[in-house]
C-alpha positions as a Markdown table, in Angstrom:
| # | Residue | x | y | z |
|---|---|---|---|---|
| 1 | Met | 75.2 | 198.1 | 82.4 |
| 2 | Gly | 75.3 | 194.5 | 80.8 |
| 3 | Asn | 78.9 | 193.8 | 81.4 |
| 4 | Val | 78.7 | 194.7 | 85.1 |
| 5 | Ala | 75.6 | 192.5 | 85.7 |
| 6 | Trp | 77.6 | 189.5 | 84.2 |
| 7 | Lys | 81.0 | 190.6 | 86.7 |
| 8 | Asn | 79.2 | 191.2 | 89.6 |
| 9 | Pro | 77.6 | 187.4 | 89.7 |
| 10 | Leu | 81.0 | 185.9 | 88.4 |
| 11 | Arg | 82.9 | 187.7 | 91.2 |
| 12 | Ala | 80.3 | 187.0 | 94.2 |
| 13 | Thr | 81.7 | 182.8 | 92.8 |
| 14 | Phe | 84.9 | 183.4 | 92.7 |
| 15 | Glu | 84.7 | 184.9 | 96.3 |
| 16 | Arg | 82.5 | 182.1 | 97.8 |
| 17 | Phe | 85.1 | 179.6 | 96.2 |
| 18 | Gly | 87.9 | 181.2 | 97.8 |
| 19 | Ala | 86.7 | 181.7 | 101.2 |
| 20 | Arg | 85.8 | 177.6 | 101.2 |
| 21 | Leu | 89.5 | 177.1 | 100.1 |
| 22 | Leu | 90.4 | 179.4 | 102.8 |
| 23 | Arg | 88.0 | 177.7 | 105.4 |
| 24 | Ala | 89.4 | 174.5 | 104.3 |
| 25 | Ala | 92.9 | 175.5 | 104.7 |
| 26 | Glu | 92.6 | 176.8 | 108.0 |
| 27 | Gly | 90.7 | 173.6 | 109.0 |
| 28 | Ser | 93.3 | 171.4 | 107.7 |
| 29 | Gly | 95.8 | 173.7 | 110.2 |
| 30 | Glu | 93.9 | 173.5 | 112.9 |
| 31 | Ala | 93.3 | 169.5 | 112.7 |
| 32 | Leu | 97.3 | 169.1 | 112.0 |
| 33 | Ile | 98.4 | 171.3 | 115.3 |
| 34 | Leu | 95.7 | 169.5 | 117.1 |
| 35 | Thr | 97.6 | 166.0 | 116.0 |
| 36 | Gly | 100.8 | 167.6 | 117.0 |
| 37 | Gln | 99.3 | 168.3 | 120.5 |
| 38 | Ser | 97.5 | 164.9 | 121.0 |
| 39 | Ala | 101.0 | 163.3 | 120.2 |
| 40 | Arg | 102.6 | 165.3 | 122.8 |
| 41 | Trp | 100.1 | 163.7 | 125.5 |
| 42 | Leu | 100.9 | 160.5 | 124.6 |
| 43 | Thr | 103.3 | 160.1 | 127.7 |
| 44 | Ala | 100.0 | 160.2 | 129.7 |
| 45 | Ala | 98.1 | 157.2 | 127.5 |
| 46 | Trp | 99.3 | 154.6 | 130.5 |
| 47 | Lys | 97.7 | 156.7 | 132.8 |
| 48 | Lys | 94.5 | 156.9 | 131.1 |
| 49 | Arg | 94.2 | 153.8 | 129.3 |
| 50 | Lys | 91.3 | 152.9 | 131.3 |
| 51 | Asp | 89.4 | 155.9 | 129.0 |
| 52 | Ile | 91.3 | 154.8 | 126.1 |
| 53 | Ala | 90.4 | 151.4 | 125.9 |
| 54 | Ala | 86.6 | 152.5 | 126.4 |
| 55 | Arg | 87.5 | 154.4 | 123.2 |
| 56 | Met | 88.9 | 151.6 | 121.4 |
| 57 | Val | 85.5 | 149.2 | 122.6 |
| 58 | Phe | 83.0 | 152.1 | 121.4 |
| 59 | Cys | 84.9 | 152.2 | 117.7 |
| 60 | Gly | 85.4 | 148.2 | 117.2 |
| 61 | Tyr | 82.5 | 147.0 | 118.3 |
| 62 | Gly | 80.2 | 149.4 | 117.7 |
| 63 | Ser | 81.1 | 149.6 | 114.0 |
| 64 | Leu | 82.4 | 146.1 | 113.5 |
| 65 | Gly | 78.9 | 144.7 | 112.7 |
| 66 | Val | 78.5 | 147.4 | 110.0 |
| 67 | Thr | 82.4 | 146.8 | 108.8 |
| 68 | Leu | 81.9 | 143.2 | 108.3 |
| 69 | Leu | 78.9 | 143.1 | 106.2 |
| 70 | Val | 79.9 | 145.9 | 103.6 |
| 71 | Gly | 83.3 | 144.1 | 103.5 |
| 72 | Leu | 81.5 | 140.8 | 103.1 |
| 73 | Phe | 79.8 | 142.7 | 100.0 |
| 74 | Thr | 82.3 | 144.1 | 98.6 |
| 75 | Gly | 84.2 | 141.5 | 98.2 |
| 76 | Met | 81.2 | 139.6 | 96.5 |
| 77 | Val | 80.8 | 142.6 | 94.2 |
| 78 | Leu | 84.6 | 142.8 | 93.2 |
| 79 | Ala | 84.2 | 138.7 | 92.6 |
| 80 | Leu | 80.8 | 139.3 | 90.3 |
| 81 | Gln | 82.2 | 142.1 | 88.3 |
| 82 | Ala | 85.8 | 140.7 | 87.9 |
| 83 | Gly | 84.4 | 137.1 | 87.1 |
| 84 | Ile | 82.5 | 138.3 | 84.5 |
| 85 | Glu | 84.8 | 139.9 | 82.7 |
| 86 | Leu | 87.4 | 137.0 | 83.3 |
| 87 | Ala | 84.5 | 134.7 | 82.2 |
| 88 | Arg | 85.5 | 136.2 | 78.2 |
| 89 | Tyr | 88.7 | 134.8 | 78.5 |
| 90 | Asn | 88.1 | 131.6 | 80.0 |
| 91 | Gln | 90.3 | 132.9 | 83.2 |
| 92 | Glu | 87.3 | 132.9 | 86.1 |
| 93 | Ala | 90.2 | 131.0 | 88.7 |
| 94 | Gln | 92.0 | 134.1 | 88.7 |
| 95 | Val | 89.3 | 136.5 | 90.5 |
| 96 | Gly | 90.7 | 135.4 | 93.8 |
| 97 | Leu | 94.0 | 137.3 | 92.7 |
| 98 | Leu | 91.7 | 140.2 | 92.0 |
| 99 | Val | 89.8 | 140.1 | 95.0 |
| 100 | Ser | 92.8 | 139.9 | 97.5 |
| 101 | Ala | 94.5 | 142.2 | 96.0 |
| 102 | Ser | 91.6 | 144.7 | 95.2 |
| 103 | Met | 90.6 | 144.5 | 99.2 |
| 104 | Phe | 94.1 | 144.4 | 100.9 |
| 105 | Arg | 95.5 | 147.6 | 98.9 |
| 106 | Glu | 92.4 | 149.7 | 97.8 |
| 107 | Met | 88.7 | 148.3 | 99.8 |
| 108 | Gly | 89.3 | 147.2 | 102.6 |
| 109 | Pro | 91.2 | 150.4 | 104.2 |
| 110 | Val | 89.1 | 152.7 | 102.2 |
| 111 | Met | 85.3 | 151.0 | 103.4 |
| 112 | Thr | 87.1 | 151.1 | 106.4 |
| 113 | Gly | 87.4 | 154.5 | 106.9 |
| 114 | Ile | 84.0 | 155.5 | 105.6 |
| 115 | Ile | 82.3 | 153.6 | 107.6 |
| 116 | Leu | 84.5 | 155.2 | 110.7 |
| 117 | Ala | 84.1 | 158.8 | 109.7 |
| 118 | Ala | 80.3 | 158.6 | 109.6 |
| 119 | Leu | 79.8 | 156.5 | 112.7 |
| 120 | Val | 82.5 | 157.3 | 114.6 |
| 121 | Gly | 83.8 | 160.8 | 113.1 |
| 122 | Ser | 80.5 | 161.9 | 113.8 |
| 123 | Ala | 79.7 | 161.0 | 117.3 |
| 124 | Tyr | 83.3 | 162.5 | 118.2 |
| 125 | Ala | 82.2 | 165.7 | 116.6 |
| 126 | Ala | 78.7 | 165.3 | 117.9 |
| 127 | Glu | 80.3 | 164.8 | 121.6 |
| 128 | Leu | 82.8 | 167.3 | 121.6 |
| 129 | Gly | 80.6 | 169.8 | 120.3 |
| 130 | Thr | 77.6 | 169.5 | 122.5 |
| 131 | Met | 80.4 | 170.1 | 125.4 |
| 132 | Ser | 81.8 | 172.9 | 123.5 |
| 133 | Val | 78.4 | 175.3 | 123.3 |
| 134 | Ser | 77.8 | 174.1 | 126.7 |
| 135 | Glu | 80.9 | 175.7 | 127.6 |
| 136 | Glu | 82.3 | 172.4 | 129.7 |
| 137 | Ile | 85.5 | 172.8 | 127.5 |
| 138 | Asp | 86.1 | 176.2 | 128.8 |
| 139 | Ala | 84.8 | 174.6 | 132.1 |
| 140 | Leu | 87.8 | 172.3 | 132.0 |
| 141 | Arg | 90.3 | 174.8 | 131.2 |
| 142 | Val | 89.4 | 177.2 | 134.1 |
| 143 | Met | 90.3 | 174.1 | 136.2 |
| 144 | Ser | 93.6 | 173.7 | 134.6 |
| 145 | Ile | 92.7 | 170.2 | 132.7 |
| 146 | Asp | 94.2 | 170.2 | 129.5 |
| 147 | Pro | 91.1 | 169.4 | 127.0 |
| 148 | Ile | 93.1 | 167.7 | 124.3 |
| 149 | Lys | 95.2 | 165.4 | 127.3 |
| 150 | Tyr | 91.8 | 165.0 | 128.9 |
| 151 | Leu | 89.3 | 164.6 | 125.8 |
| 152 | Val | 91.3 | 164.8 | 122.6 |
| 153 | Met | 94.5 | 162.1 | 122.7 |
| 154 | Pro | 92.3 | 159.1 | 124.0 |
| 155 | Arg | 89.9 | 159.1 | 121.0 |
| 156 | Val | 92.4 | 160.0 | 118.6 |
| 157 | Leu | 94.8 | 157.5 | 119.8 |
| 158 | Ala | 91.6 | 154.8 | 120.0 |
| 159 | Leu | 90.7 | 155.0 | 116.5 |
| 160 | Thr | 93.8 | 155.3 | 115.0 |
| 161 | Val | 94.7 | 151.9 | 116.8 |
| 162 | Met | 91.1 | 150.2 | 115.8 |
| 163 | Cys | 90.9 | 151.7 | 112.2 |
| 164 | Pro | 93.4 | 149.1 | 110.9 |
| 165 | Ile | 92.6 | 146.2 | 112.5 |
| 166 | Leu | 88.9 | 146.4 | 111.2 |
| 167 | Ser | 90.5 | 147.1 | 108.0 |
| 168 | Leu | 91.8 | 143.7 | 108.5 |
| 169 | Leu | 88.6 | 142.4 | 109.5 |
| 170 | Ser | 87.3 | 143.7 | 106.4 |
| 171 | Asp | 90.3 | 142.1 | 104.3 |
| 172 | Met | 89.4 | 139.0 | 105.6 |
| 173 | Ile | 85.9 | 138.8 | 105.6 |
| 174 | Gly | 86.2 | 140.4 | 101.7 |
| 175 | Ile | 88.2 | 137.5 | 100.5 |
| 176 | Leu | 85.7 | 134.8 | 101.7 |
| 177 | Gly | 82.7 | 136.8 | 100.7 |
| 178 | Gly | 84.4 | 136.5 | 97.0 |
| 179 | Ala | 85.2 | 133.0 | 97.8 |
| 180 | Ile | 81.0 | 132.4 | 98.2 |
| 181 | Val | 80.3 | 134.4 | 94.5 |
| 182 | Ala | 83.6 | 132.2 | 92.7 |
| 183 | Met | 82.2 | 128.9 | 94.1 |
| 184 | Gly | 78.2 | 129.6 | 93.0 |
| 185 | Pro | 77.5 | 131.5 | 89.8 |
| 186 | Leu | 81.6 | 131.2 | 88.8 |
| 187 | Arg | 82.2 | 127.6 | 89.5 |
| 188 | Val | 85.6 | 128.3 | 91.0 |
| 189 | Asp | 86.9 | 125.3 | 93.8 |
| 190 | Phe | 87.6 | 127.1 | 96.8 |
| 191 | Thr | 90.9 | 125.3 | 97.3 |
| 192 | Arg | 92.4 | 126.9 | 93.9 |
| 193 | Tyr | 90.8 | 130.5 | 94.7 |
| 194 | Met | 92.1 | 130.5 | 97.8 |
| 195 | Glu | 95.5 | 129.3 | 96.2 |
| 196 | Arg | 95.1 | 132.3 | 93.8 |
| 197 | Ala | 94.0 | 135.1 | 96.4 |
| 198 | Glu | 97.3 | 134.0 | 98.0 |
| 199 | Ala | 99.1 | 134.3 | 95.1 |
| 200 | Gly | 98.1 | 137.6 | 94.3 |
| 201 | Leu | 99.3 | 138.9 | 97.9 |
| 202 | Asp | 103.0 | 140.6 | 99.1 |
| 203 | Glu | 103.9 | 141.8 | 101.9 |
| 204 | Arg | 103.8 | 145.6 | 100.2 |
| 205 | Asp | 100.1 | 144.9 | 99.9 |
| 206 | Leu | 99.5 | 143.8 | 103.7 |
| 207 | Trp | 101.6 | 147.1 | 105.0 |
| 208 | Thr | 100.5 | 149.3 | 102.4 |
| 209 | Gly | 96.9 | 148.8 | 103.6 |
| 210 | Leu | 97.6 | 148.7 | 107.1 |
| 211 | Leu | 99.4 | 151.9 | 106.8 |
| 212 | Lys | 96.5 | 153.6 | 104.8 |
| 213 | Ala | 94.1 | 152.5 | 107.7 |
| 214 | Thr | 96.3 | 153.9 | 110.1 |
| 215 | Ala | 96.3 | 157.4 | 108.5 |
| 216 | Phe | 92.5 | 157.1 | 107.4 |
| 217 | Gly | 91.9 | 156.7 | 111.7 |
| 218 | Leu | 94.1 | 159.1 | 112.8 |
| 219 | Thr | 92.7 | 162.2 | 109.8 |
| 220 | Ile | 89.4 | 160.8 | 110.5 |
| 221 | Ala | 89.9 | 161.0 | 114.7 |
| 222 | Ser | 91.4 | 165.0 | 114.5 |
| 223 | Val | 89.1 | 166.1 | 111.7 |
| 224 | Ala | 86.2 | 165.2 | 113.8 |
| 225 | Cys | 87.9 | 166.4 | 117.5 |
| 226 | Thr | 88.7 | 169.9 | 115.4 |
| 227 | Gln | 85.5 | 170.7 | 114.4 |
| 228 | Gly | 83.4 | 169.5 | 117.5 |
| 229 | Leu | 85.8 | 172.2 | 119.4 |
| 230 | Ser | 84.9 | 174.8 | 117.3 |
| 231 | Ala | 81.6 | 174.2 | 117.5 |
| 232 | Arg | 79.6 | 177.4 | 118.5 |
| 233 | Gln | 75.6 | 178.6 | 118.4 |
| 234 | Gly | 74.1 | 176.2 | 120.0 |
| 235 | Ala | 72.7 | 172.6 | 118.5 |
| 236 | Glu | 73.0 | 174.5 | 115.1 |
| 237 | Gly | 76.2 | 174.8 | 115.5 |
| 238 | Val | 77.1 | 171.1 | 116.6 |
| 239 | Gly | 75.2 | 169.9 | 113.7 |
| 240 | Arg | 76.9 | 172.0 | 111.2 |
| 241 | Ala | 80.3 | 171.0 | 113.0 |
| 242 | Thr | 79.2 | 167.2 | 112.9 |
| 243 | Met | 78.6 | 167.7 | 109.1 |
| 244 | Arg | 81.5 | 169.3 | 108.0 |
| 245 | Ala | 83.6 | 166.7 | 109.9 |
| 246 | Val | 82.1 | 163.7 | 107.7 |
| 247 | Val | 82.5 | 165.5 | 104.1 |
| 248 | Ile | 86.1 | 166.5 | 105.3 |
| 249 | Ser | 87.2 | 163.1 | 106.4 |
| 250 | Phe | 85.9 | 161.5 | 103.5 |
| 251 | Val | 87.4 | 164.0 | 101.3 |
| 252 | Leu | 90.8 | 163.4 | 102.8 |
| 253 | Ile | 90.7 | 159.7 | 102.5 |
| 254 | Leu | 90.2 | 159.6 | 99.2 |
| 255 | Val | 93.0 | 162.2 | 98.7 |
| 256 | Phe | 94.8 | 160.3 | 101.3 |
| 257 | Asp | 94.2 | 157.5 | 99.2 |
| 258 | Tyr | 95.8 | 158.7 | 95.9 |
| 259 | Phe | 98.8 | 159.8 | 97.2 |
| 260 | Leu | 99.8 | 157.0 | 99.1 |
| 261 | Thr | 99.2 | 154.5 | 96.0 |
| 262 | Trp | 101.0 | 156.5 | 94.3 |
| 263 | Met | 103.9 | 156.8 | 96.8 |
| 264 | Phe | 103.9 | 153.1 | 97.0 |
| 265 | Tyr | 102.9 | 151.4 | 93.5 |
């Protein structure tokens, strides 16, 4: 009896874990299919240019303040932490090199992706989820309007374009934030700081960061739209879809960041 009592909870645990893995794989497949369907409708992007432009303004302007603020303090924290360690070896002047390389390679794209997943991805999932549970998506299909072309493609394209732009702005403001700390507690001359920051970068760092940000934007938009379209069971279902969109986006950002870094470096 004791063995049976122990086996049942263990079996249930593995079953729940397996079910979650299957749901995650199914969701990833649906997001990948949705990405392909959106790419098929890129030929209609010019006709939808006003809607795409409005979505770009929503993604960019709506997230700009938070992105710049997070980028500024990310650069300041990087400079402070690096400067504390470099001061032990009288190498405070090298802090610019570390801040610029870290911002362009990793922190800028990753932090921007996380911000957009929380702000824009959740909004996408909530919008499409509300339309799904209120049967507006079905109404579009009845009128022979493809929801992918009408709703998904503009959102995916807008976020894919805006994510690298916001990431680049975050990189630059982060380097300036590092300069503030370098000139203050670390007492590093601004010119010396910028010289080392420029020396620490090459074209590969720039293109790697932009590629990561583009991949993150595409991933966030695809996952959020997929979860929104799959929402069911009223307001509760919309809430669950929004939560899943944000959580899955966070996880995929970190996973893709690792593999892209491994691939380039």
